[in-house]
LUMDREN-742268 format. One record per residue (C-alpha): residue number from 1; residue in one letter; x, y, z negated. Coordinates in pm, 1 decimal. Layout:
{num NUM&residuo A&x X&y Y&z Z}
...
END
This chain:
{num 1&residuo M&x 10531.4&y -1726.3&z -8191.6}
{num 2&residuo S&x 10794.2&y -1705.1&z -8468.6}
{num 3&residuo A&x 10900.5&y -2069.8&z -8443.1}
{num 4&residuo S&x 11230.8&y -1987.4&z -8267.4}
{num 5&residuo L&x 11314.5&y -1714.7&z -8508.1}
{num 6&residuo D&x 11263.3&y -1944.0&z -8805.5}
{num 7&residuo E&x 11471.1&y -2212.1&z -8634.7}
{num 8&residuo F&x 11757.3&y -1961.3&z -8585.3}
{num 9&residuo A&x 11736.9&y -1851.1&z -8937.7}
{num 10&residuo S&x 11728.6&y -2198.5&z -9072.6}
{num 11&residuo Q&x 12027.9&y -2309.7&z -8868.2}
{num 12&residuo K&x 12234.1&y -2009.6&z -8978.0}
{num 13&residuo L&x 12146.8&y -2080.0&z -9341.2}
{num 14&residuo A&x 12243.8&y -2444.0&z -9305.3}
{num 15&residuo A&x 12585.2&y -2358.9&z -9149.2}
{num 16&residuo L&x 12652.2&y -2101.6&z -9437.6}
{num 17&residuo K&x 12564.2&y -2360.8&z -9698.6}
{num 18&residuo Q&x 12800.0&y -2614.4&z -9553.3}
{num 19&residuo R&x 13089.4&y -2368.0&z -9565.4}
{num 20&residuo N&x 12998.5&y -2252.0&z -9930.9}
{num 21&residuo L&x 12919.2&y -1905.6&z -9794.9}
{num 22&residuo L&x 12545.7&y -1898.7&z -9866.6}
{num 23&residuo R&x 12449.7&y -1613.3&z -10091.8}
{num 24&residuo T&x 12134.1&y -1596.1&z -10331.8}
{num 25&residuo L&x 11993.9&y -1333.5&z -10541.9}
{num 26&residuo I&x 12006.1&y -1408.2&z -10916.6}
{num 27&residuo E&x 11798.3&y -1220.2&z -11160.8}
{num 28&residuo T&x 12032.1&y -1037.9&z -11419.8}
{num 29&residuo E&x 11900.8&y -845.3&z -11708.4}
{num 30&residuo R&x 12130.1&y -601.5&z -11856.9}
{num 31&residuo L&x 12106.5&y -608.3&z -12230.4}
{num 32&residuo G&x 12368.4&y -334.6&z -12333.6}
{num 33&residuo P&x 12695.5&y -195.7&z -12211.4}
{num 34&residuo V&x 12859.2&y -540.0&z -12136.6}
{num 35&residuo E&x 12597.5&y -810.2&z -12211.6}
{num 36&residuo V&x 12355.4&y -952.0&z -11955.3}
{num 37&residuo R&x 12089.4&y -1235.6&z -11956.1}
{num 38&residuo R&x 12118.4&y -1460.0&z -11646.8}
{num 39&residuo G&x 11948.4&y -1785.2&z -11609.7}
{num 40&residuo G&x 11824.9&y -1772.8&z -11960.7}
{num 41&residuo K&x 12176.0&y -1729.6&z -12111.2}
{num 42&residuo R&x 12330.7&y -1427.0&z -12270.7}
{num 43&residuo L&x 12678.4&y -1355.7&z -12110.5}
{num 44&residuo I&x 12962.6&y -1116.4&z -12148.0}
{num 45&residuo S&x 12977.9&y -948.6&z -11789.5}
{num 46&residuo F&x 13311.5&y -883.6&z -11633.6}
{num 47&residuo S&x 13152.1&y -826.4&z -11297.7}
{num 48&residuo C&x 13001.7&y -484.8&z -11322.8}
{num 49&residuo N&x 13106.5&y -145.7&z -11162.2}
{num 50&residuo D&x 12961.0&y 61.6&z -11448.9}
{num 51&residuo Y&x 13320.5&y 121.9&z -11575.0}
{num 52&residuo L&x 13234.1&y 378.5&z -11836.5}
{num 53&residuo N&x 12900.3&y 219.2&z -11922.2}
{num 54&residuo L&x 12723.5&y 539.9&z -11846.6}
{num 55&residuo S&x 12416.3&y 371.0&z -11712.5}
{num 56&residuo Q&x 12343.5&y 269.6&z -12078.3}
{num 57&residuo H&x 12435.6&y 600.2&z -12250.9}
{num 58&residuo Q&x 12161.7&y 761.4&z -12448.0}
{num 59&residuo A&x 12241.4&y 1109.5&z -12346.1}
{num 60&residuo I&x 12249.6&y 1026.3&z -11984.6}
{num 61&residuo K&x 11928.8&y 825.9&z -12003.0}
{num 62&residuo A&x 11766.1&y 1114.2&z -12187.0}
{num 63&residuo A&x 11877.3&y 1358.2&z -11907.7}
{num 64&residuo A&x 11715.8&y 1118.3&z -11639.9}
{num 65&residuo V&x 11393.4&y 1108.5&z -11846.9}
{num 66&residuo E&x 11373.6&y 1475.4&z -11892.3}
{num 67&residuo A&x 11422.7&y 1541.4&z -11519.4}
{num 68&residuo T&x 11154.5&y 1285.0&z -11438.4}
{num 69&residuo Q&x 10894.3&y 1446.2&z -11657.2}
{num 70&residuo K&x 10987.4&y 1781.3&z -11517.4}
{num 71&residuo Y&x 11016.2&y 1709.1&z -11148.0}
{num 72&residuo G&x 10854.0&y 1358.0&z -11108.7}
{num 73&residuo V&x 10995.9&y 1025.2&z -10995.9}
{num 74&residuo G&x 11088.3&y 1125.3&z -10643.9}
{num 75&residuo S&x 11207.3&y 1415.4&z -10434.0}
{num 76&residuo G&x 10927.7&y 1385.8&z -10181.0}
{num 77&residuo A&x 11108.5&y 1438.1&z -9864.7}
{num 78&residuo S&x 11450.2&y 1491.0&z -9700.3}
{num 79&residuo R&x 11653.9&y 1758.0&z -9850.4}
{num 80&residuo L&x 11632.5&y 1977.4&z -9536.7}
{num 81&residuo V&x 11241.8&y 1966.4&z -9561.5}
{num 82&residuo T&x 11120.3&y 2002.4&z -9927.6}
{num 83&residuo G&x 11332.6&y 1738.1&z -10108.4}
{num 84&residuo N&x 11610.7&y 1984.0&z -10225.3}
{num 85&residuo H&x 11488.4&y 2000.5&z -10584.3}
{num 86&residuo P&x 11687.2&y 2257.6&z -10821.1}
{num 87&residuo L&x 11916.7&y 1990.4&z -10967.7}
{num 88&residuo F&x 12101.8&y 1925.1&z -10645.0}
{num 89&residuo A&x 12293.9&y 2258.2&z -10654.3}
{num 90&residuo E&x 12412.2&y 2204.0&z -11013.8}
{num 91&residuo L&x 12549.6&y 1871.7&z -10933.2}
{num 92&residuo E&x 12711.3&y 1965.1&z -10613.0}
{num 93&residuo A&x 12886.7&y 2253.3&z -10804.5}
{num 94&residuo K&x 13012.0&y 2013.3&z -11057.6}
{num 95&residuo L&x 13134.0&y 1761.7&z -10819.2}
{num 96&residuo A&x 13321.6&y 2030.2&z -10621.2}
{num 97&residuo A&x 13481.2&y 2167.1&z -10935.6}
{num 98&residuo L&x 13591.9&y 1809.7&z -11042.5}
{num 99&residuo K&x 13748.4&y 1739.9&z -10712.2}
{num 100&residuo G&x 13900.5&y 2087.3&z -10666.0}
{num 101&residuo A&x 13692.0&y 2155.7&z -10341.6}
{num 102&residuo E&x 13500.8&y 2446.1&z -10222.0}
{num 103&residuo A&x 13176.2&y 2276.5&z -10195.9}
{num 104&residuo A&x 13009.9&y 1921.0&z -10210.2}
{num 105&residuo C&x 12711.3&y 1743.7&z -10049.0}
{num 106&residuo V&x 12513.8&y 1471.9&z -10209.4}
{num 107&residuo F&x 12378.7&y 1161.3&z -10021.9}
{num 108&residuo G&x 12128.8&y 886.8&z -10098.5}
{num 109&residuo S&x 12420.5&y 636.7&z -10137.7}
{num 110&residuo G&x 12784.1&y 581.9&z -10063.4}
{num 111&residuo Y&x 12698.7&y 364.9&z -9767.9}
{num 112&residuo L&x 12473.6&y 639.2&z -9625.6}
{num 113&residuo A&x 12761.3&y 884.7&z -9679.4}
{num 114&residuo N&x 13027.2&y 705.7&z -9493.4}
{num 115&residuo T&x 12789.5&y 601.3&z -9197.2}
{num 116&residuo G&x 12695.0&y 954.7&z -9167.3}
{num 117&residuo I&x 13005.2&y 1164.6&z -9234.2}
{num 118&residuo V&x 13238.7&y 971.4&z -9003.2}
{num 119&residuo P&x 13035.2&y 999.2&z -8675.2}
{num 120&residuo A&x 12943.5&y 1361.5&z -8772.7}
{num 121&residuo L&x 13318.4&y 1456.1&z -8760.3}
{num 122&residuo A&x 13447.4&y 1229.7&z -8491.6}
{num 123&residuo G&x 13274.8&y 1141.8&z -8151.8}
{num 124&residuo A&x 13328.5&y 932.0&z -7836.7}
{num 125&residuo D&x 13650.3&y 1120.8&z -7732.5}
{num 126&residuo D&x 13809.1&y 1090.5&z -8066.2}
{num 127&residuo M&x 14002.6&y 823.7&z -8265.6}
{num 128&residuo V&x 13940.2&y 685.6&z -8622.6}
{num 129&residuo A&x 14224.0&y 496.9&z -8808.5}
{num 130&residuo V&x 14102.6&y 277.5&z -9080.4}
{num 131&residuo D&x 14302.2&y 62.7&z -9343.0}
{num 132&residuo E&x 14216.1&y -302.8&z -9273.8}
{num 133&residuo L&x 14074.0&y -361.6&z -9624.3}
{num 134&residuo S&x 13850.0&y -49.0&z -9636.5}
{num 135&residuo H&x 13486.2&y -107.2&z -9732.8}
{num 136&residuo A&x 13240.2&y -234.7&z -9466.4}
{num 137&residuo C&x 13055.1&y 114.2&z -9452.7}
{num 138&residuo I&x 13361.2&y 276.6&z -9342.8}
{num 139&residuo F&x 13395.9&y 44.5&z -9032.3}
{num 140&residuo A&x 13028.4&y 89.3&z -8979.0}
{num 141&residuo G&x 13068.5&y 451.5&z -8960.6}
{num 142&residuo A&x 13380.4&y 445.5&z -8746.3}
{num 143&residuo R&x 13200.3&y 225.2&z -8489.3}
{num 144&residuo L&x 12906.6&y 462.4&z -8480.7}
{num 145&residuo T&x 13140.9&y 751.8&z -8357.2}
{num 146&residuo G&x 13169.4&y 557.8&z -8014.1}
{num 147&residuo G&x 13530.4&y 662.9&z -8016.5}
{num 148&residuo A&x 13848.7&y 459.1&z -8046.6}
{num 149&residuo L&x 13887.8&y 259.2&z -8366.9}
{num 150&residuo H&x 14232.0&y 159.5&z -8476.1}
{num 151&residuo V&x 14299.4&y -59.4&z -8774.9}
{num 152&residuo F&x 14629.6&y -35.3&z -8967.0}
{num 153&residuo R&x 14767.9&y -294.1&z -9206.7}
{num 154&residuo H&x 14677.9&y -252.6&z -9554.0}
{num 155&residuo N&x 14854.2&y 45.4&z -9729.0}
{num 156&residuo D&x 15111.8&y 16.0&z -9432.8}
{num 157&residuo T&x 15181.8&y 397.1&z -9368.1}
{num 158&residuo G&x 15458.4&y 289.0&z -9118.1}
{num 159&residuo H&x 15199.5&y 104.8&z -8905.7}
{num 160&residuo L&x 14965.5&y 391.4&z -8935.1}
{num 161&residuo G&x 15238.1&y 632.9&z -8800.7}
{num 162&residuo E&x 15317.8&y 402.8&z -8511.3}
{num 163&residuo I&x 14932.6&y 385.5&z -8417.2}
{num 164&residuo L&x 14921.6&y 780.9&z -8433.9}
{num 165&residuo A&x 15242.4&y 828.5&z -8233.9}
{num 166&residuo A&x 15101.4&y 600.1&z -7957.7}
{num 167&residuo H&x 14741.3&y 725.3&z -7938.2}
{num 168&residuo R&x 14702.9&y 1069.5&z -8111.3}
{num 169&residuo N&x 14774.7&y 1257.3&z -7791.5}
{num 170&residuo D&x 14501.2&y 1087.0&z -7603.6}
{num 171&residuo H&x 14230.9&y 1229.1&z -7831.7}
{num 172&residuo P&x 14118.7&y 1578.1&z -7927.4}
{num 173&residuo R&x 14059.8&y 1484.4&z -8277.2}
{num 174&residuo A&x 14180.3&y 1212.9&z -8522.1}
{num 175&residuo L&x 14036.7&y 1084.7&z -8843.6}
{num 176&residuo I&x 14218.7&y 870.0&z -9107.0}
{num 177&residuo V&x 13990.8&y 688.4&z -9349.5}
{num 178&residuo T&x 14068.3&y 443.6&z -9628.1}
{num 179&residuo D&x 13950.6&y 351.9&z -9985.8}
{num 180&residuo G&x 14134.2&y 514.9&z -10263.7}
{num 181&residuo V&x 14085.3&y 234.2&z -10499.6}
{num 182&residuo F&x 14032.3&y -89.5&z -10310.3}
{num 183&residuo S&x 13717.3&y -254.2&z -10440.9}
{num 184&residuo M&x 13824.4&y -626.5&z -10409.0}
{num 185&residuo D&x 14191.3&y -579.7&z -10472.5}
{num 186&residuo G&x 14201.9&y -298.2&z -10729.9}
{num 187&residuo D&x 14507.8&y -136.5&z -10581.7}
{num 188&residuo L&x 14549.9&y 218.7&z -10479.4}
{num 189&residuo A&x 14604.0&y 396.9&z -10148.4}
{num 190&residuo P&x 14936.9&y 574.5&z -10103.7}
{num 191&residuo I&x 14757.6&y 913.6&z -10085.7}
{num 192&residuo G&x 15071.9&y 1133.9&z -10056.0}
{num 193&residuo E&x 15220.7&y 925.2&z -9781.2}
{num 194&residuo L&x 14890.7&y 929.5&z -9593.0}
{num 195&residuo A&x 14847.5&y 1303.6&z -9640.9}
{num 196&residuo D&x 15212.2&y 1357.8&z -9492.6}
{num 197&residuo I&x 15127.4&y 1141.2&z -9189.9}
{num 198&residuo A&x 14785.2&y 1326.4&z -9137.9}
{num 199&residuo Q&x 14971.0&y 1660.2&z -9153.6}
{num 200&residuo E&x 15253.0&y 1536.8&z -8898.5}
{num 201&residuo H&x 14984.7&y 1415.2&z -8649.9}
{num 202&residuo D&x 14707.7&y 1687.4&z -8701.6}
{num 203&residuo A&x 14468.3&y 1420.2&z -8844.5}
{num 204&residuo W&x 14208.1&y 1471.4&z -9102.4}
{num 205&residuo L&x 14240.4&y 1234.5&z -9418.0}
{num 206&residuo M&x 13926.6&y 1107.5&z -9582.9}
{num 207&residuo I&x 13940.5&y 912.6&z -9890.0}
{num 208&residuo D&x 13645.4&y 687.5&z -10019.2}
{num 209&residuo D&x 13677.6&y 735.0&z -10399.3}
{num 210&residuo A&x 13380.0&y 497.7&z -10494.6}
{num 211&residuo H&x 13593.4&y 311.1&z -10760.5}
{num 212&residuo G&x 13822.0&y 591.6&z -10854.6}
{num 213&residuo I&x 13612.7&y 880.1&z -10981.2}
{num 214&residuo G&x 13586.4&y 883.1&z -11356.7}
{num 215&residuo V&x 13861.8&y 619.4&z -11425.6}
{num 216&residuo V&x 14189.5&y 711.5&z -11246.8}
{num 217&residuo G&x 14366.2&y 1051.7&z -11192.0}
{num 218&residuo G&x 14241.8&y 1183.7&z -11527.7}
{num 219&residuo G&x 13890.8&y 1120.5&z -11418.1}
{num 220&residuo R&x 13921.9&y 1325.1&z -11107.0}
{num 221&residuo G&x 13968.2&y 1012.8&z -10890.2}
{num 222&residuo S&x 14210.7&y 854.8&z -10660.2}
{num 223&residuo S&x 14276.9&y 1176.2&z -10459.6}
{num 224&residuo Y&x 14458.9&y 1285.3&z -10767.7}
{num 225&residuo V&x 14703.6&y 986.5&z -10790.5}
{num 226&residuo N&x 15023.1&y 895.2&z -10577.2}
{num 227&residuo S&x 15104.6&y 1256.0&z -10496.6}
{num 228&residuo G&x 14763.3&y 1330.6&z -10353.8}
{num 229&residuo Q&x 14674.4&y 1627.7&z -10566.8}
{num 230&residuo G&x 14492.6&y 1886.5&z -10345.4}
{num 231&residuo R&x 14616.4&y 1712.3&z -10023.2}
{num 232&residuo V&x 14283.5&y 1539.6&z -9928.8}
{num 233&residuo P&x 14042.1&y 1757.9&z -9736.2}
{num 234&residuo L&x 13754.3&y 1494.4&z -9716.8}
{num 235&residuo Q&x 13681.3&y 1341.0&z -10057.7}
{num 236&residuo M&x 13396.7&y 1103.1&z -10046.3}
{num 237&residuo G&x 13264.9&y 889.6&z -10329.3}
{num 238&residuo T&x 12967.1&y 737.9&z -10496.3}
{num 239&residuo L&x 12767.1&y 812.0&z -10823.1}
{num 240&residuo S&x 12693.6&y 442.7&z -10874.2}
{num 241&residuo K&x 13004.2&y 316.0&z -11042.0}
{num 242&residuo A&x 13178.1&y 501.8&z -11319.1}
{num 243&residuo V&x 12911.2&y 779.8&z -11294.7}
{num 244&residuo G&x 12668.4&y 522.5&z -11382.0}
{num 245&residuo G&x 12373.4&y 609.2&z -11159.8}
{num 246&residuo Y&x 12308.8&y 616.6&z -10783.3}
{num 247&residuo G&x 12408.6&y 822.3&z -10480.8}
{num 248&residuo G&x 12691.9&y 940.9&z -10273.0}
{num 249&residuo Y&x 12875.4&y 1253.2&z -10208.3}
{num 250&residuo L&x 13134.9&y 1448.5&z -10009.3}
{num 251&residuo C&x 13359.5&y 1717.4&z -10143.3}
{num 252&residuo A&x 13529.3&y 1941.4&z -9881.9}
{num 253&residuo S&x 13560.7&y 2299.1&z -9763.5}
{num 254&residuo R&x 13246.8&y 2508.8&z -9731.9}
{num 255&residuo A&x 13257.1&y 2505.7&z -9359.5}
{num 256&residuo V&x 13274.5&y 2124.0&z -9344.1}
{num 257&residuo I&x 12991.1&y 2082.0&z -9601.4}
{num 258&residuo D&x 12770.4&y 2329.0&z -9397.8}
{num 259&residuo L&x 12840.1&y 2129.1&z -9084.2}
{num 260&residuo I&x 12752.8&y 1795.4&z -9257.4}
{num 261&residuo R&x 12420.6&y 1947.5&z -9384.0}
{num 262&residuo T&x 12323.5&y 2044.9&z -9030.1}
{num 263&residuo R&x 12479.3&y 1752.2&z -8830.4}
{num 264&residuo C&x 12496.1&y 1443.1&z -9039.6}
{num 265&residuo R&x 12206.4&y 1202.7&z -8950.1}
{num 266&residuo T&x 12215.4&y 1004.8&z -9266.4}
{num 267&residuo F&x 12170.9&y 1333.8&z -9473.8}
{num 268&residuo I&x 11915.2&y 1497.9&z -9229.5}
{num 269&residuo Y&x 11692.3&y 1198.3&z -9202.5}
{num 270&residuo S&x 11696.0&y 1035.7&z -9552.3}
{num 271&residuo T&x 11477.7&y 1121.3&z -9852.1}
{num 272&residuo G&x 11675.2&y 1325.1&z -10132.2}
{num 273&residuo L&x 11769.7&y 1143.0&z -10449.7}
{num 274&residuo P&x 11512.2&y 1127.1&z -10713.5}
{num 275&residuo P&x 11556.3&y 1394.2&z -10989.1}
{num 276&residuo A&x 11639.1&y 1144.8&z -11247.5}
{num 277&residuo S&x 11952.8&y 1007.6&z -11048.8}
{num 278&residuo V&x 12078.1&y 1378.7&z -10995.9}
{num 279&residuo A&x 12032.4&y 1480.5&z -11367.6}
{num 280&residuo A&x 12196.9&y 1161.5&z -11492.2}
{num 281&residuo A&x 12494.3&y 1235.4&z -11261.4}
{num 282&residuo I&x 12522.9&y 1583.3&z -11394.8}
{num 283&residuo A&x 12531.0&y 1457.6&z -11743.7}
{num 284&residuo A&x 12784.6&y 1187.5&z -11663.8}
{num 285&residuo I&x 13032.8&y 1424.2&z -11513.5}
{num 286&residuo D&x 13010.4&y 1648.1&z -11815.4}
{num 287&residuo L&x 13091.2&y 1361.7&z -12022.7}
{num 288&residuo I&x 13383.6&y 1250.9&z -11803.2}
{num 289&residuo E&x 13525.4&y 1595.6&z -11823.1}
{num 290&residuo A&x 13483.2&y 1637.9&z -12190.8}
{num 291&residuo D&x 13638.6&y 1304.5&z -12290.7}
{num 292&residuo P&x 13941.8&y 1203.9&z -12077.3}
{num 293&residuo D&x 14057.6&y 953.8&z -12349.5}
{num 294&residuo Y&x 13726.1&y 764.8&z -12293.5}
{num 295&residuo A&x 13758.6&y 772.3&z -11919.8}
{num 296&residuo A&x 14099.6&y 617.9&z -11966.5}
{num 297&residuo L&x 13964.7&y 304.7&z -12137.1}
{num 298&residuo P&x 13865.0&y 79.1&z -11842.4}
{num 299&residuo L&x 14217.9&y 89.6&z -11700.6}
{num 300&residuo K&x 14369.9&y 50.7&z -12057.0}
{num 301&residuo K&x 14159.2&y -269.3&z -12085.7}
{num 302&residuo A&x 14262.3&y -390.6&z -11748.6}
{num 303&residuo K&x 14625.7&y -352.0&z -11815.8}
{num 304&residuo A&x 14575.1&y -556.1&z -12137.8}
{num 305&residuo F&x 14426.3&y -835.8&z -11930.8}
{num 306&residuo T&x 14701.5&y -842.6&z -11668.1}
{num 307&residuo E&x 14960.3&y -845.0&z -11956.4}
{num 308&residuo A&x 14801.2&y -1147.3&z -12105.9}
{num 309&residuo L&x 14807.8&y -1336.2&z -11776.3}
{num 310&residuo G&x 15145.1&y -1224.1&z -11671.7}
{num 311&residuo L&x 15008.0&y -1058.4&z -11374.3}
{num 312&residuo P&x 15133.3&y -722.5&z -11212.5}
{num 313&residuo E&x 15009.7&y -426.3&z -11413.1}
{num 314&residuo A&x 14664.8&y -309.8&z -11324.6}
{num 315&residuo V&x 14642.8&y 33.7&z -11174.2}
{num 316&residuo S&x 14255.6&y 41.6&z -11176.6}
{num 317&residuo P&x 13969.1&y -125.6&z -11362.6}
{num 318&residuo I&x 13961.0&y -403.6&z -11087.7}
{num 319&residuo V&x 14173.0&y -712.0&z -11108.4}
{num 320&residuo P&x 14136.2&y -990.8&z -10850.2}
{num 321&residuo I&x 14229.7&y -1358.1&z -10941.9}
{num 322&residuo V&x 14277.7&y -1491.7&z -10589.9}
{num 323&residuo L&x 14203.0&y -1866.3&z -10562.5}
{num 324&residuo G&x 14186.0&y -1904.5&z -10198.7}
{num 325&residuo D&x 13927.1&y -2169.0&z -10139.4}
{num 326&residuo S&x 13562.1&y -2078.8&z -10176.8}
{num 327&residuo E&x 13441.2&y -2406.0&z -10339.5}
{num 328&residuo R&x 13723.7&y -2382.1&z -10596.0}
{num 329&residuo T&x 13627.5&y -2016.1&z -10669.3}
{num 330&residuo L&x 13258.4&y -2114.3&z -10713.5}
{num 331&residuo R&x 13359.9&y -2383.5&z -10959.3}
{num 332&residuo A&x 13578.7&y -2149.0&z -11153.9}
{num 333&residuo A&x 13295.6&y -1882.8&z -11172.6}
{num 334&residuo R&x 13061.5&y -2162.9&z -11301.0}
{num 335&residuo L&x 13309.0&y -2266.8&z -11569.8}
{num 336&residuo L&x 13345.5&y -1923.1&z -11693.4}
{num 337&residuo E&x 12968.3&y -1899.2&z -11715.0}
{num 338&residuo D&x 12955.7&y -2197.9&z -11925.7}
{num 339&residuo E&x 13217.9&y -2029.9&z -12162.2}
{num 340&residuo G&x 12978.0&y -1717.1&z -12186.9}
{num 341&residuo F&x 13134.2&y -1499.0&z -11925.3}
{num 342&residuo L&x 12995.7&y -1356.4&z -11593.2}
{num 343&residuo V&x 13275.0&y -1331.6&z -11350.5}
{num 344&residuo V&x 13143.2&y -1360.8&z -10991.0}
{num 345&residuo A&x 13294.5&y -1543.8&z -10701.9}
{num 346&residuo I&x 13377.1&y -1329.3&z -10406.5}
{num 347&residuo R&x 13408.5&y -1512.4&z -10075.3}
{num 348&residuo P&x 13443.8&y -1442.2&z -9702.1}
{num 349&residuo P&x 13334.0&y -1234.8&z -9523.8}
{num 350&residuo T&x 13345.5&y -991.2&z -9807.4}
{num 351&residuo V&x 13726.3&y -1070.7&z -9836.2}
{num 352&residuo P&x 13937.5&y -1225.7&z -9568.0}
{num 353&residuo D&x 13936.8&y -1596.8&z -9492.4}
{num 354&residuo G&x 14148.6&y -1796.6&z -9741.1}
{num 355&residuo T&x 14130.9&y -1512.2&z -10018.3}
{num 356&residuo A&x 13818.7&y -1610.6&z -10212.5}
{num 357&residuo R&x 13852.9&y -1469.4&z -10559.1}
{num 358&residuo L&x 13724.6&y -1400.0&z -10909.3}
{num 359&residuo R&x 13691.3&y -1022.7&z -10915.2}
{num 360&residuo V&x 13735.0&y -912.7&z -11280.8}
{num 361&residuo T&x 13617.9&y -558.4&z -11367.6}
{num 362&residuo F&x 13670.7&y -382.0&z -11694.7}
{num 363&residuo S&x 13462.8&y -122.1&z -11877.9}
{num 364&residuo A&x 13528.1&y 101.3&z -12170.8}
{num 365&residuo A&x 13304.2&y -109.6&z -12391.4}
{num 366&residuo H&x 13476.4&y -443.7&z -12333.1}
{num 367&residuo G&x 13607.9&y -588.1&z -12669.9}
{num 368&residuo D&x 13970.2&y -673.2&z -12703.1}
{num 369&residuo D&x 13885.1&y -1035.8&z -12847.1}
{num 370&residuo D&x 13668.2&y -1096.8&z -12537.7}
{num 371&residuo I&x 13945.5&y -986.7&z -12295.2}
{num 372&residuo E&x 14191.3&y -1197.8&z -12467.7}
{num 373&residuo R&x 13968.8&y -1511.1&z -12469.5}
{num 374&residuo L&x 13871.8&y -1455.1&z -12111.1}
{num 375&residuo A&x 14249.5&y -1442.0&z -12011.9}
{num 376&residuo G&x 14310.5&y -1755.7&z -12203.3}
{num 377&residuo I&x 14042.1&y -1959.3&z -12038.2}
{num 378&residuo I&x 14154.7&y -1839.0&z -11689.1}
{num 379&residuo R&x 14515.1&y -1914.6&z -11753.4}
{num 380&residuo A&x 14456.7&y -2260.4&z -11916.3}
{num 381&residuo R&x 14165.7&y -2389.7&z -11718.6}
{num 382&residuo I&x 14160.9&y -2234.9&z -11374.8}
{num 383&residuo L&x 14521.9&y -2118.2&z -11299.1}
{num 384&residuo E&x 14722.6&y -2399.7&z -11462.5}
{num 385&residuo A&x 14451.4&y -2672.5&z -11418.8}
{num 386&residuo P&x 14228.7&y -2555.9&z -11128.3}
{num 387&residuo D&x 14050.3&y -2888.0&z -11102.3}
{num 388&residuo A&x 13984.7&y -2956.1&z -11471.0}
{num 389&residuo E&x 13621.1&y -2965.3&z -11576.1}
{num 390&residuo A&x 13500.6&y -2826.7&z -11252.1}
{num 391&residuo P&x 13130.0&y -2884.3&z -11219.9}
{num 392&residuo D&x 12955.1&y -2920.0&z -10883.1}
{num 393&residuo A&x 12662.4&y -2673.2&z -10945.7}
{num 394&residuo E&x 12645.5&y -2357.2&z -10770.8}
{num 395&residuo A&x 12804.4&y -2056.9&z -10934.8}
{num 396&residuo P&x 12719.2&y -1678.3&z -10956.6}
{num 397&residuo D&x 12813.5&y -1497.7&z -10650.3}
{num 398&residuo A&x 12808.1&y -1130.3&z -10539.3}
{num 399&residuo E&x 12884.5&y -914.9&z -10237.5}
{num 400&residuo A&x 13116.7&y -615.0&z -10222.5}
{num 401&residuo S&x 12984.2&y -303.7&z -10382.8}
{num 402&residuo A&x 12934.4&y 10.5&z -10162.1}
END
């Protein structure tokens, strides 16, 4: 009975493989802050979103262990039933304080947050305007509203203004959603300009700060750069990047958070985060607030890398090396693996066609010598001589992170 299903899947897989777009899971064991073991080899990873290496921090691991021993390994139910263990209130208070908001709501993941928040605030009669390079979960959430979805050119506030001027009066409510730090390009949204446009057109601005919290804006995130201080009413983000663990959140006014808790389907119908994840996030936020110099290290390392390569100065811990062709990018990733580095190839549809890239990410623990050596290999053997010593074997690959 499943023959047609298997045939469908096999044909799809064959077509993807022919276009160098087939993805496979590769077991990767983390050995410390920046080292991993993959395929039996020890590698220095420049492909992890653990920007502050807090997933490996002894005090944060100890907090997770203590919470597990006290409360168990799971929350047992959704938070509105019996899964709202005592640690949630502490974490939400710390997130709200860090973000300068009245209140916060913690979700099971960043993907769950975006696919729940957007349709909880906008409906079939409303409009949502989204930056074209925003994360996939933002688009998923916007489509779930059933309303009008408008896509504006990347960081083009003029285009956004034109869209709102043409369509805002047709809808009772309008929502503008964008990444704060773009996960595949590493650039920042023009928060201040977006806030001005939102105010002009009575639209609500929502920023996804997944890759900003802890590492830009003095650790407070992307809502606190580019004249955004205090001007973003909906500050969403994750606890799985610089915070080092897992989960998502929204920081907003108390009225908005109360509404989210009673109307957001991905919050209402999802089991609450395990106590260990919440306790780890509490400890991580304490560390970020206590040591801003440490939180600034990933961006400092990224700037050293872009300077060594003669690239525009990094504004986040993410630096793309856009090579264009998927096959060339896979070969480049394999070359770097042979040199002891894990730098994954990012291909369509995660990024637009013709923009396959090496996505290089930096953490506080990366050594200056390793950064210099990586930059030298990329410059000499990939950028200046892209076809030199390019093996045919498959290379590491990864999807965009939520």
